[in-house]
C-alpha positions as CSV (number, residue, x, y, z in Angstrom):
1,M,1.4,-14.9,2.4
2,A,-0.7,-14.9,-0.8
3,E,-2.7,-12.0,0.6
4,L,0.4,-9.9,1.4
5,L,1.7,-10.5,-2.2
6,S,-1.7,-9.5,-3.6
7,H,-1.6,-6.3,-1.6
8,L,2.0,-5.5,-2.8
9,L,1.1,-6.2,-6.4
10,I,-2.0,-4.1,-6.2
11,V,-0.1,-1.1,-4.7
12,W,2.7,-1.5,-7.3
13,S,0.1,-1.5,-10.1
14,V,-1.7,1.5,-8.8
15,L,1.4,3.6,-8.2
16,T,3.0,2.6,-11.5
17,I,-0.1,3.7,-13.4
18,V,0.0,7.0,-11.4
19,S,3.6,7.4,-12.3
20,W,2.6,7.6,-16.0
21,R,1.2,11.1,-15.2
22,L,3.6,12.2,-12.5
23,E,7.2,12.7,-13.7
24,W,8.7,12.7,-10.2
25,L,7.2,9.3,-9.4
26,T,10.1,7.2,-10.5
27,P,10.4,3.4,-9.9
28,R,12.4,4.1,-6.7
29,W,9.6,6.1,-5.3
30,V,7.1,3.5,-6.4
31,A,9.1,1.0,-4.3
32,V,8.7,3.2,-1.3
33,G,4.9,3.2,-1.8
34,V,5.0,-0.6,-2.1
35,I,6.8,-0.8,1.3
36,G,3.9,1.3,2.6
37,G,1.6,-1.5,1.4
38,I,3.2,-3.7,4.0
39,L,2.5,-1.4,7.0
40,P,-1.1,-2.4,7.8
41,D,0.0,-6.1,8.0
42,L,2.6,-5.4,10.7
43,N,-0.2,-6.2,13.0
44,R,0.6,-9.9,12.2
45,L,3.6,-9.5,14.5
46,A,1.2,-10.8,17.2
47,I,1.7,-14.3,15.6
48,G,5.3,-14.4,16.8
49,V,5.5,-11.8,19.6
50,P,2.9,-11.6,22.3
51,E,1.3,-8.1,22.7
52,R,2.0,-8.3,26.4
53,A,5.7,-8.4,25.6
54,I,5.5,-5.4,23.4
55,A,3.5,-3.5,26.0
56,D,6.1,-4.4,28.7
57,F,8.9,-3.2,26.4
58,L,7.2,0.1,25.6
59,G,5.9,0.6,29.1
60,V,2.4,1.5,27.9
61,P,-0.6,-0.5,27.0
62,F,-0.3,-1.6,23.3
63,Q,-2.5,-3.5,20.9
64,L,-1.3,-4.6,17.5
65,D,-4.7,-4.5,15.9
66,A,-4.5,-0.7,16.0
67,I,-1.8,-0.8,13.3
68,H,-4.3,-2.0,10.7
69,T,-6.2,1.3,10.9
70,L,-6.0,4.7,9.3
71,G,-4.4,6.2,12.4
72,G,-2.0,3.3,12.7
73,V,-0.7,3.7,9.2
74,V,-0.3,7.5,9.6
75,I,1.9,6.9,12.6
76,L,3.9,4.2,10.9
77,A,4.3,6.2,7.7
78,G,5.5,9.1,9.8
79,I,8.1,6.9,11.5
80,G,9.1,5.5,8.1
81,A,9.4,9.0,6.6
82,M,11.8,10.1,9.3
83,T,14.3,7.6,8.1
84,F,14.8,9.6,4.9
85,A,17.4,12.3,4.9
86,Q,15.7,14.2,2.1
87,N,12.1,14.3,0.7
88,Q,10.5,13.2,3.9
89,R,7.1,14.6,2.9
90,R,7.2,12.7,-0.4
91,A,8.3,9.5,1.5
92,F,5.4,10.0,4.0
93,G,2.9,10.5,1.2
94,L,4.0,7.4,-0.7
95,L,4.2,5.2,2.4
96,F,0.7,6.4,3.4
97,A,-0.6,6.0,-0.2
98,G,0.6,2.4,-0.3
99,A,-0.9,1.7,3.1
100,F,-4.2,3.4,2.2
101,V,-4.5,1.3,-1.0
102,H,-4.0,-1.8,1.2
103,L,-6.7,-0.6,3.6
104,L,-9.1,0.1,0.8
105,T,-8.5,-3.3,-0.7
106,D,-9.3,-4.9,2.7
107,A,-12.4,-2.7,3.1
108,V,-14.2,-4.7,0.4
109,K,-13.2,-8.2,1.3
110,S,-15.5,-10.7,3.0
111,Y,-15.8,-10.8,6.7
112,A,-17.7,-13.4,8.8
113,D,-20.1,-10.8,10.2
114,G,-20.5,-8.9,6.9
115,Q,-18.9,-5.7,8.2
116,A,-15.4,-4.4,7.5
117,A,-12.9,-3.9,10.2
118,M,-12.6,-0.5,12.0
119,W,-10.0,0.7,9.4
120,L,-11.2,4.3,9.6
121,Y,-10.2,4.7,13.2
122,P,-9.5,7.3,14.7
123,L,-11.8,9.2,12.4
124,T,-14.7,6.9,13.3
125,S,-15.1,3.5,14.9
126,Y,-17.9,2.7,12.5
127,R,-17.7,-0.7,10.7
128,H,-19.3,-0.3,7.3
129,P,-21.0,-3.2,5.6
130,T,-18.6,-4.8,3.1
131,P,-19.6,-5.8,-0.4
132,N,-17.9,-9.2,0.3
133,L,-16.1,-9.1,-3.1
134,Y,-13.4,-11.7,-2.1
135,V,-12.1,-13.9,0.6
136,S,-8.5,-13.1,1.3
137,A,-7.5,-16.8,1.1
138,D,-8.9,-17.3,-2.4
139,P,-6.2,-18.2,-4.9
140,E,-8.1,-16.3,-7.6
141,V,-7.3,-13.0,-5.9
142,L,-3.6,-13.7,-6.2
143,A,-4.0,-14.8,-9.8
144,L,-5.9,-11.7,-10.7
145,S,-3.3,-9.5,-8.9
146,I,-0.5,-11.2,-10.8
147,G,-2.4,-10.8,-14.1
148,V,-3.1,-7.1,-13.6
149,A,0.5,-6.5,-12.5
150,G,1.8,-8.3,-15.5
151,I,-0.3,-6.2,-17.9
152,V,0.8,-3.0,-16.1
153,F,4.4,-4.2,-16.3
154,V,4.3,-4.8,-20.1
155,V,2.6,-1.4,-20.7
156,D,5.0,0.3,-18.4
157,R,8.0,-1.2,-20.2
158,R,6.6,-0.2,-23.6
159,R,6.1,3.4,-22.4
160,R,9.7,3.6,-21.1
161,I,11.1,2.2,-24.4
162,R,9.0,4.3,-26.8
163,P,9.3,8.0,-26.0
164,N,6.2,10.1,-26.0
165,S,5.5,12.9,-28.4
166,T,6.7,15.6,-25.9
167,Q,10.1,13.9,-25.5
168,L,10.4,13.6,-29.3
169,R,9.6,17.4,-29.7
170,E,12.2,18.3,-27.1
171,K,14.9,16.1,-28.8
172,R,14.1,17.8,-32.2
173,R,14.3,21.2,-30.7
174,D,17.6,20.5,-29.0
175,A,19.2,19.1,-32.2
């Protein structure tokens, strides 16, 4: 569970920083991106539901590990975007962005064989060597994620409270 929380905090931090430059990226849209950060870990459904049961339900062969790939998150982001009545492209982009940040974070973690998962599938099935920056079960990863998210939170609140120079000029012009 600590790994999932770390992913969500990392995605939230990245999208919040990006929102400082993009006016349309409001906290509600950042939340959509954070939901996208969950998508790759839906492959963990195999813990509670056998893949065979899902394959029988769908009527086609199915493997949950495919969800934790670039192709899997594109499909899931597309399905998620269809649930939006408006701004489906924006929803798709943010769901995909959150999932992509998750996959990038996993691409540098430590694996037993020293190679990352096939997260770039279907573009390639190549498993690149990973720099082994962290083990997903390390509590330090969660602590670092919380620390970075806390800093971003404080900076974001200060930015929202104190208007920037453009907003001040517009207020003066309107007065």
